[in-house]
Each structure stands twice: as structure tokens, then as C-alpha cells.
N, C-alpha and C positions, 0 to 999 in steps of 0.2 A: 611196475612203471618206474622209470628213472626220471623223476621230476626235474624240469629245467631249473638251473640256479637263478634264472632271471626273475622268478616270482610269478610267472604267468600261470602256474598250475598245470601247464601242458607237459607232455613227454619231451625230454631233451631232444630225442631223435626227430621230432616233428616241429620243434620250436627253433632253438638257436643252433643246434648242431649242423643243419644243412647250410647255414650262413657261414659258420666257422670252417666247415669243410669246402666252402666255395661252390656248393651245389646250387645255391640260391643267393640273391642279393637282397639286402635290406631295402624295404620299400619306403620307410620313413626314418626320420632321425631317432625316434624312440625305439624302433626295432633294431637299429644299429647300436644304440647305446645299450640296450638289453643284451644283445649278442656279445658286445665287448665285455660287459660285466661277466657273462657266462664264460667267455674266453679267459678272463683273469681267474675265475673260480676253477676252471678245468685246466689251467696252465697251458693254454694254446697261445703262446706269446707272439708267434708269427702273425696270427690274425690281428692282434693288437697293432702291430707295426703296419700291416697291409691296409688297415682302415684308418690310418693316422696321416694327416696332412700338416701337422704343426711345423713351425719353423726350426725346431731342434731335432727333427726326425733323422737327419743324417748322422747324428751322434748316438742313436739308439740301435740296439741289436737285441735279439731274443735272449741271448745268454745274460746280458746285463739286466734285462727285465726279470728273468728268472731269479737272478741274485737279489735284485731289489725287493722282490715280493716273496722271497723264501720265508717260510714260517708264518705267512698270513693265511688265515682261514676266512674265506668270504662266506658270510652267514645269511644275509638278506639284502634285497634291493627293494626300495620303495620309490616309485616314480611320483614326484610331487606335481609336476606340470609339464606339458609340452606346448610349444607354440611355433608357428611358422612366421617368418618375416613377411609382413604385409606387403612390403615393396619388392621382395624377391623370393619367389617360391623355391629357389635353390638353396635357401638358408633356413635353418631351424634351430630350435633351442630345446633342451631337456633339463629340467631341474630334478635332482634325485638325492636320495640318501642311501649310502651303501654301508652296511654294518659289517664289521670284520673283527676277528680276534687276532691278537698278536701277543706272544709271551704271556699267555694267561689273562690278558686284559681285553676288555671290549671297547671298541671305538666305532664312531660313525663319521663317514666322510660325506659332507654336504656340498654339492656343487651345481652350478648352472653351466652346462656345456653347450658350445656352438658346433653346428654341423653344416657341411656344405655338400651339395650334390654336383658332381662333375662327371660328364660323359655317362650319365645314367646311374651312377653309383654314389651312395652317401659315404662321407668321410667325417671323422672327428677332427675338429680344428683346434679347440682350446677350451680351457676353463675360463669363462668370462665373468665369474663371480669372485668374491673373496672367499674361496672355499676354505673349509676348516675340517680338521680331524679333531674330534672331541672325544675324550675318554668318557664312557658311560659307566656310572657306578651303580650297579644293581646289587641289592642284597639277595641272598639265596632264596628268600621268601617273596621277593617282588614278582609280579607277573612278567613273564618273558617278553622281550622286545619283538620276538618273531611273529607274534599274533596268535600263538597257539592257545592262549588263555591259561596255560599251565604255569606253575611256579618256575622261576628261573632254574632252581636246583634240580627240577624234574624234567627240564627241557634242554636248553642250549648250553648250560654251564659246562657240561662235560666236553663240549666241542672246543672249549678254550684251553684245555689242558693237553 
């Protein structure tokens, strides 16, 4: 089984891949956010652009995204919370932590994202929090961040090199 990067513990082919391949549409903001994370992890940058409605979209292209994210290894996604706008069912929010490795170091991106549903499809609008990229400092003998209960040196440390 090729486990989906989004952390669902489902097979990629039955989880986020059908969304990335445009065979299905996300039904919720969380499902879209998870599929966008999986698209970053699998380098499907056109999907990232196709599901983005932000004001600076016209300046983005998949080659620039590939260059910006070159060398990043996406390691784990944790969804902290999801909520729908009580006044408008076409607006939702997802708060998450995305763990990634870059140049042998471990980081976590924490963000609250806004999503909007237009013409039956969900789109990412923007980070509406004061998101942060924080470097995590784990010793080799610390329990790994991924949730495996193994020591970092026996688990994800090798993925950072």
C-alpha cells in the first residue's frame, strides 16, 4: 500500500490522488487542504495552482513553485482543527501543522488557512493566521515527531539527509 502523505492512513490512490488527478472534487475544506499537502509532497504543483484563489495567483506558475520547494521533504501533516463559517457555509478554515525537512534540518509550518467554495468547488484563499516556520531541534534519542514512538535516529532522521 502506498500510504497517502496527508496522514489519513489511507492508500494514496483512494485518498488524495483522485483529487490531484481531477477525478474527484474535495467535499470539505479539510479534504482540500489535505490534498494540497499531498500535492506538495508529491510535487504536483499544477494542482496547487488550480486550487488557489489568492490575490497573487497571477504571479505564480508551477516552475516557480517547483523551484521554491526544491529540496523540501514533506514528512507529516497534523490537522489541529476545522471549522465552517457560521454565517456562510461557503467559507471554512483549517488549522494545521506541516512538518518538513530542508538541508538536513527539521521544521514545522503552523497555519490557519481560509477556504472558499465557488461553483461547487473548494479553493484555498489565504493563510489567515500569523503562520510560522519553526525549526525543531530533536536529539537522536528523542521520540520521533511522526508518532511512531521510535527514537528519532531509528525513524525519520535519515529522511532529512
